[in-house]
Phi, psi and omega in degrees: 000339188277065178275173184293325180297313183290322175294321174298327177296311178302320175299318175300311186288339178270006181069025177270011178252011175098356188284350184245020177300123172091356176286146179284163184303318183301319180286318177308302181301325179295321187275329190246334180125158183290152183261120177299135177231130182217032177080017176244197193267350191316312185296322180289320185291321176297315181287328178289314181297323183272321186230006177064041179276133177282164175298316186299322175299316176299308189296327178297330181282331169290326180291330179259015176059026171288332173223159176194155181267122187221152168288133190216236188303134183054019181076006181278145179282136177225156161273117187243154166284150187301332180294346184251358184304321178290323174293318182293324176294312182299310185282353175260000187286343184285339184292306182289328172306309183294326174301319179289321179293326175292324179289321177304319184285318193256341189238003182062030175281141171246155179302324180302311179300316184293315179299323175296319178293319177306314176301319180289330173296313182296320180295322182293313183295322179292334180273347182270145178273335185234167179296144175252131179278175180302320184304314181292329177284333171300311174306309189290327180280347176050231184300346178292341175270125178248141173284133183258008168069197185301319186300313181297319178297315176300332176267002176077015173230096187280329177230180175275353182299316181301323182298316183287320181302314181296318181293315185295322178291324176297328178279354181075020182277327180220159172225155177258145184230138180291139189298332184242011178082002186256156180268349189259037175207169180238045174247112189238156167239170186240150177215152174300143177220165179221068184257155179235113174292157176304125177287334182269109186294319184292325174296320187290319183294321176297319185287326178286332176294312182299320181286321182304313180281351165287321182283314200254340192288144015278133178217159182265163175296325176294331182289314177299320178298315181304309184298320189273325185089003182290151165291166181301314182291324176294316183298319183295323178294320188293329183267353189306315181291349182267149174265088180264134184231143182296145175262109178067217173257024178269179178266010178279148183238142183225134175301141190301323188292348180258356188301318180292318177294325176295314186295323183276357189284140181238129180299133177294145191278341180249154179302146177229078186281142178222138175252122194225162171291163180288340183258019178293159184298335181298334177266302198295333178303321180255335185045044175228087188302328183299341181288340184259358178253138174286147180312317185296319185286325170319318185279001179282158182282148174293123179303128170067016182218202184242160174077192184240160186298327175293343175270353183270141175281325182230150177306130175292342177219182177289161193252142166255117187244137171232113186043046171094343176274143174283112183257357176173176179232154176208167177214158172258131173254102182289340175296311181275343189069032186217162178268133172252125188219163172233121176266136181267355184238014181077165182279142169207170188299318184298315174297310184304319177302311186297318179300306180302319182294315175299315174311312175298318175303313184291315178301316192265337190242321179265322184087337180190164178237073188278145176289328178203172191306318186275357178295146185211164175300321181294315176299332180263002181308316180295327175288324172298315176304312188289323181297313176294333181284337179087000000 
């Protein structure tokens, strides 16, 4: 099914064909899907590629809560539009509940003590004039925070505070805000909030399914299960109300209301290059990188690593995409102030223009294009060298 036409359709639905230029960040995320955020540049790169939105414009939408970073599908953090806050909070609530149950089972934590800590955190935030970071909250909550000792350190939960923060975020009682208003770092403070997750869990799951297939179809139930974190039975129930029809004899499904548009869709004749993060929705909604690779490209070596691209679950670098096909890889070298890339399709003026435009955006507005919070020039040095070598 991963023909050039289907890839181009995915890119079209993802707004990578120029159809969303000038649209605001909230609407872009509503139409193309939530932007995965791990303290890297992915949300900025995705919004720039789709709508040519600058960092200050995106940050302004964050500041006025038109968009916000929340724990959502699978408990992972995404940047969501305000219209999806209630759904995102509801479908993400299982993760902190699971963490609490694990702590109860393995670390001797009780729900009662965590709920008491939740109340202390809320009290501290209501008394504060500014966001409080975890260190300040720990001090403010005092003895309500318990150290979990060596057993906790081995399980990655050193105190009870993260358990309380996870529950409070999922309930919409608090939210975390970046200390400098930017999405591409992981230094946060917390503030009081009054958001309401959807109380009907089945409705929330069905709403996530409806959104997912609008963003990602044609997609399989297996791919939806990966994105949502739902079990097979929960996923099946979530899509019951959707009119999903098979595409050909594949396991891919398409909403009935899109079938005519899909049948009439024609792949653009000219390249439409977009420079994206490796965790952009064009890949991550399905998380099957091979569907975006030509066979010859799947056999290419991983830059600065081992094996081939076709053996990887996720891209080893940022992506150059052309009508849904992975047409190259790139990284940013902040020392040189330039994008270093490897093209799978040869160089041409259209590609050079796309690279130059993104390079200017990264250099002048972001300063770097980190894949995640701990990404650094040192850690990406082998990839930069491999990309330069071709």
